[in-house]
C-alpha positions in Angstrom: 0.5 19.1 -1.8 -0.7 15.7 -0.1 1.3 14.1 -2.9 4.6 16.0 -2.6 4.2 15.4 1.4 3.6 11.5 0.4 6.8 11.6 -2.1 8.9 12.5 1.1 7.5 10.2 3.4 5.2 12.5 5.5 1.5 11.4 6.5 -1.0 14.0 5.7 -4.1 14.2 8.1 -7.3 15.9 6.8 -9.9 17.3 9.4 -13.3 18.6 8.4 -14.6 22.3 8.5 -17.2 22.6 11.7 -20.4 23.9 11.1 -20.9 27.8 11.3 -25.0 28.4 10.7 -25.9 31.0 13.0 -22.8 33.2 13.3 -23.1 36.9 13.3 -19.3 37.3 12.1 -19.6 35.3 9.5 -23.0 35.2 7.5 -23.0 31.5 6.0 -25.8 31.0 3.2 -26.8 28.1 1.8 -24.1 28.1 -1.2 -21.5 28.6 1.8 -23.2 25.1 3.7 -23.1 23.6 0.4 -19.3 24.5 -0.5 -18.6 23.2 3.4 -20.3 19.8 2.7 -18.8 19.3 -0.4 -15.3 20.3 1.2 -15.9 17.9 3.8 -17.4 15.2 1.4 -13.7 15.3 -0.5 -12.0 15.3 3.0 -14.0 12.1 3.9 -13.6 10.5 0.7 -10.8 7.8 0.8 -7.6 8.1 -1.0 -6.3 11.7 0.1 -5.3 11.6 3.3 -3.5 9.1 5.8 -6.4 9.8 8.5 -9.6 12.0 8.6 -10.0 13.6 12.1 -13.7 14.6 11.6 -14.4 17.7 13.7 -17.7 18.4 11.9 -19.0 15.0 13.0 -18.0 15.8 16.6 -19.5 19.2 17.1 -22.3 19.8 15.1 -25.6 19.2 16.2 -27.5 16.3 14.7 -30.8 18.1 14.7 -29.4 21.3 12.7 -26.2 19.8 11.2 -25.0 23.4 10.0 -24.8 24.4 13.4 -22.7 23.1 16.6 -24.3 21.5 19.6 -25.1 24.3 21.9 -22.7 22.6 24.5 -19.4 22.7 22.4 -20.3 26.5 20.9 -18.6 29.5 22.4 -21.7 31.7 21.6 -20.8 32.9 18.7 -21.7 30.0 16.4 -18.6 29.7 14.9 -15.5 28.8 17.0 -15.9 26.2 19.7 -15.9 27.0 23.3 -13.8 25.0 26.0 -16.0 22.2 26.1 -16.1 21.9 22.1 -12.2 22.0 22.1 -11.9 19.3 24.7 -14.2 17.5 22.5 -12.5 17.6 19.5 -9.1 17.3 21.0 -10.6 13.8 22.8 -11.4 12.7 19.3 -8.0 12.6 17.8 -6.3 8.8 18.4 -2.9 9.5 20.0 -1.9 6.6 17.9 -1.6 8.9 14.8 1.5 10.4 16.2 3.4 7.3 17.2 5.3 5.5 14.5 
């Protein structure tokens, strides 16, 4: 999809997957966390996207990287709350949307 978009002159931005550890709705285990990390590593790797929006880095707890910072967590440990979404939104460089 990235190659097809690029062939048509469309810029493609990748966004990392945010942490979901501790969620009661989605029960992540060690394998799903390893998969999330692998996907995020691929997204961050040069050569795929025109820019990377690292939402994982924005909301994760540095002490528990498989979880969101409590200040950004909605309480379900899966979705950011209003402050978390604000932090994610503020992390997006508006220059990506100007030509």
